[in-house]
N, C-alpha and C positions, 0 to 999 in steps of 0.2 A: 713613543713610549709603547713598549710591548704590552699585549693584554694578558690579564690575569685569567688562566683557564682551568676549569675543574672538569674532570673527567666524569662521565655518567656512573653512577653506582647503584646497582640494583638491589643490593642487600646491605645497606649501611650499619655499621656497629655504632657510628657516633654521627648525631646531627648536630652541626656547628650553626648557632642561631646568632645572627649578628644583626643589631639595630642600626639603621642608618638614618641620620637626621639632618645634619648640615656639615660635617667633616669629610669632605671629598677626599683631601689627601690623605689624612690618616686613616680613613676607610680603605682606600685601595692598599696602602701599606699592611693595615691589619688582614685583609683577604690575601694579599700576596704571602705573607707568612703563613698562613694556613695552607695554601697551595704548595709551598716549599717544605712543609713538614717531611722529617724523615722517618721512614718506616712506621707511618701511621696505619691503624687499622683502617678497615674501609669506612669512608665517610662521605657525607653530603653536606652542602652548605645552603643554608636558608637566610636570606637578606631580607629583613622586613624594613620597607620604606615607610618609617613612622613619621608621616607628615614632613617627608623629606624634602630639602631645598632643590631648586632647580640644578645647582651645580651637581649635588649628589645624584639625582636622577640621570644627569647626562654621563657622569662617571660610570654608573652602574649600566648604563645602556651601551657605552661605548668601550669600556675598559675591561668589564668583568663578563666571562662567558662560562655557562654551565651551573649557574646557582639557581635556586628555586626562589622566586619573588612572592613575597606577600605585600600587597600594596595597601597601605592604609592612608586615606587622603588628608588625616589629620594627626597631631602628635597626641597620643592618648597615654602617654607617659611610659616609664620603663617597664613595669611589671606587665602592663597589658600587652605592650608591643611584642615582649618576649613570650607571653602566652600565645599569642596569635602565631608566632613562627613556630612554637611547639606543636600547635595544633595539627600541622601537616607534616611533621617530623615522623621519620621511620626508623630511627636508630633506637637501639637498647639505651644508649646513654644521650643526654642532651649536654652540649658544651655551650654555656653562654659566654661569648667574648665581645668586650665592649669595642666599637668603632675606633677608639683611641688606644688599643691595645695590640702591641705586636708579639706574637708568639715565638718563642724559641724553637729551634728545630725538632727538639724531642719533646715539647710540651704535650701534643696530644696522646703519644704513645705511654708517657710517663703518667699522665692522668688516668688512663684505661688500665694501665698494669696495676696501679695503685688500687683502684676500685674493684679488680679482679683477683688481687692477691689472696694467697690461701689464709684463711683466718686461724688464728690461735684458738685453742678450747675455750668456750665461754665468751669468745669475742664477738663483737656486734658486727652485723653486716653493714658495709659502708654504703651510706646513702648519698654522700656528696663529697668530693674531693676539690680542694681549692689549689690553684698555683700559687707559687710565690710570685709577687709582683715587685718589679724593679722600677726605680726612677730612671729617666734618661740619662743621668750621670753614672748610671751602673750600681748605685747604693741600693739597699733594700727599702722599699715603701712598705711592704708588709709581708711577714710570714704566717698569715692567719692573724685573726684579730680577737680583743677580748671585749666582751660587754660588762661594763661597770653597772653599779647599783643605780647610777644616775640616768642609766641609758646612754652615757657617754661611751666612748670606745677607745681602746689603745690597739694602733696598728703595731704589732710585736715585730721587733727588730728594726723598727725605722730608722733610717739614717746609717746603718752600720753597712760596712763594706762586706760583701758577701765571702771575700777572701780571709777576713780578720777572724782572729780566735775568738772574739766577742761574739761572733755571729753563729758560732757552732750550735750552741743550744737551740737555736731558732731553726736552723736548716736541717731538721730531721723531721721523718715522717711521725706526726702525733696528732691527737684529738685537739680540736679547737672549739671555740664558742661558734664563730662562723668564719666564712671566707668570702672576700669581695665578689660581687656578681659580676665584676670586670673580666674574670677569667675562672670559671668553676663548672665542674662536670657534676651531673646529678642523674639519678636512675629515672629514665623517661616514665616508666610505668607509675611509680610512686609519684612522682611530680604531677602527672595528670590525674592521678586518684586523690590528691591533695587539691585540686583545683588550680594549680599552678602558684604563681605569685599572687598573693592577697591584694584585692582590690582596694582595701581599706588604706593602704599606702600611696595611693595615687596622689600626684603624679610620679613621685620618685622618693628614694631613700627608705632605709631599713627593711626594704622587701628581703634582702639576702640574708639578713640576721633572723628576720622571721621564719624564712623558709628553712634555714638551719635548726632553728628551734623546734620547728614542726617535724622535721625528720627525726629528731633526737626524741619527740614526744611519741614517735611510733616505733621507738627501739632501734632506730639505725644511728650510725656514728658518722661525724663529719671530720674529716682531717684535712691537713695540708701535706702536699707533696712537694720536698725540695727540689727533686729532679725536674719538676714541671715549673717552668719560668715564663714569664711575660713582661715586657716593657710597657708601663702604663703612663699616660701623659696625666691622667687624674683629674677629671672635671674639665677637660678641654671643651667639650660640647656645651657646657652650661657657664662658662666663665664670663659671657656677656650678658647674664640674666641674674645679677647677684640678688636682687629683690626676690626673684621667682625662686631662686635657690634657698633663700631664707625661709619663704613661704612653705616650700615644700619639706624642708627639714623639720620646721615647727609642727606642720600638720601631721607627718608621718611619726615623728618622736613621740608625739602626744599618744597616738594611736598605739605605738609600740608598748609605751609604758602602761597604757590602759590593759592591754592584753596580757603581758608577762609580768605585772607588779609582783606576783607571789614569787617568781623566779629572781627578778631584780632584788628583792629584799635580802637575799643570802648571796649575792653575786660576789666572786672574789675582788680583792683590792686591787689596784692598778700593779703594785708590785708584788703580788703573789707569785709563787712558783708557776712556771709554764703549765705543770700539770694539772693546775687547778682551773676548772671550767664551771660554767653555770650548771646547776643540776636541774634538768628538765623532767618533772613527772610524766610518767606514761599516760597515754591518752587514747581513746579510740578515734579512729579516723572519720573525719566529719563528712557526711554525705554531700556529694557535690553533683549536679547535672553532668552528663557525658559530654555535652557540647560546651561546657563552662568557659573553655578557653578562647573561644573565638565568636561566640554570636551577638555579644552586646553591640549596640549601634555605636561606631566610633565618633560620630558626630555628638551624639548624647553624653559621651564620656567627655569630649574636649569642652563641651558647653558647661558640664558639671564642675570641670577643673577650672575654667574660667570664672565661674560664679563664685567658687571656693577663695580662688585667689582675689578677686574684687573684695570679698568680705574681709580677707585678711589684710589687705591694703587699707581699707576703710578703719579697721580696728587699730592698724598700725598709726594711721594718721591721727585718729582719736588719741591715742596713748601719746603721740609726739606733741599734739597740741595742748595736752594737759601738763606735759612736762615744760613745754614752753611758758604756759602760764605761771607754773610754779617758780620757774627761774626768774620770770618777770617780776612776780611779787617779791622773791627774795632780793632782786635787784633794787625794786622801790624801798624795801625797809633798808637795805645798805645806802642807798642815797640819802634817805632821812637820817640816818645816823650820822652820816658823814656832814650833812648840814648842822646837825645839833653840835658836833665837834667844831665846826667852823665857827658857828656863833660863839661857842666857848672860847675859841682860840683868838678870836677878834680883838678883844679888850687887851689880852695878853701881849699881841703882836704890837698894838698901838702903844702899851707901856713899854715894850722893849724897844721900840723905835724912839721913844722919848728919852730913854736911858742911853740908847746910842747916840743921840745928838748931843747929850749931856757930856757923855765921856768924850766926844770928839772935841767938844768945846774946851774941856779941861785940858786935854792934851795940848791945845795950842795957847793956853794962858802962860805957861812957863812956871818956874819955881815960886815965885811971889804970888801969882794968881791961885795956884794949887793951895798954899798956905792958907791964903784968905778965904777960899772956899772951905776949907776943912774947919776953921774958925767959926765961919758962919753955920756950917752944919751942926758944931757943938753947941752954939748959943741957941740955935732952933731947938735941939734936942732937950737942953735945960729948960727952956721957956715951955714945952710941952710937957715936961715931967712936972714943973710947978702948977701948971693950970689942971693937973690931975689932983 
């Protein structure tokens, strides 16, 4: 297998930042797609070994040439890994690309052209440009995303064929609430000034939505560019850690709701027109240290994440045990009720058996026996009536 080679670039316009964890094959494909880009602006590639597996390290060492490496001994989460890669970036733009995303030939050029496009009067400067993401079968995964009042999200255009007439409204350049961090271009200077991805969302999820909201709070626009496309496996690197994914999503979701609850209260509905987006009030840029992107001890971060995960697991276990206890109580109540019904049915069953036996006996008596039985029943009834 031939190597993926990147030529040195002394003055890059774009710094492509790729986190590498444990997907060696997809990582190679992602980097190869960047290397094969058509007519891109000058760019450099930064690979962050974010607690990378031995297979990934071997792939990078033997198959990838000409990238800048940032070696983090433990996995510090998506946002922190991206921040560490950004800390050594030289480009005017940062392009965050997942290790399970394959860029189309023209993706990089289309993203930069969209960010640098002439602005209409009174138009906002573009702060971030999201690529359209495709599923491996070629259908749309998302053409930008919408944030709902519950902090749930809608992946716009999901499941549509890009060539279908129903996809046309989604496949045009337009403002969006946010674009997935799997393939998104941002202005480097502003990203750094904001302190990059916010650490409150460690280890993962909601960083991309939060970043877009913060860009908008500074007066920038966030758009999707339909000419920029990437095929994305979506969640491939974390599929084996379903509990961890749930923990990360729960933790980050609560943090996002707390930060943006005033915006979410007026968020558009899922079926609102595409032009409707969350309205972000303007705010002053928060002051962050110049070295905020890369100085925090990665081992300390990993320990904090592990501690939070353990706490979440314990809370989940307590909740599960409480639910099991409740179900057991309900089962005991149902069992007691069933026993009561059984006690009530037992004499009825005995009586039914007696009547059944009597009926069987009558069926074998013949006509004479039946008449005799009816006469006896009538005499018994008369006797009981007189005794009253």
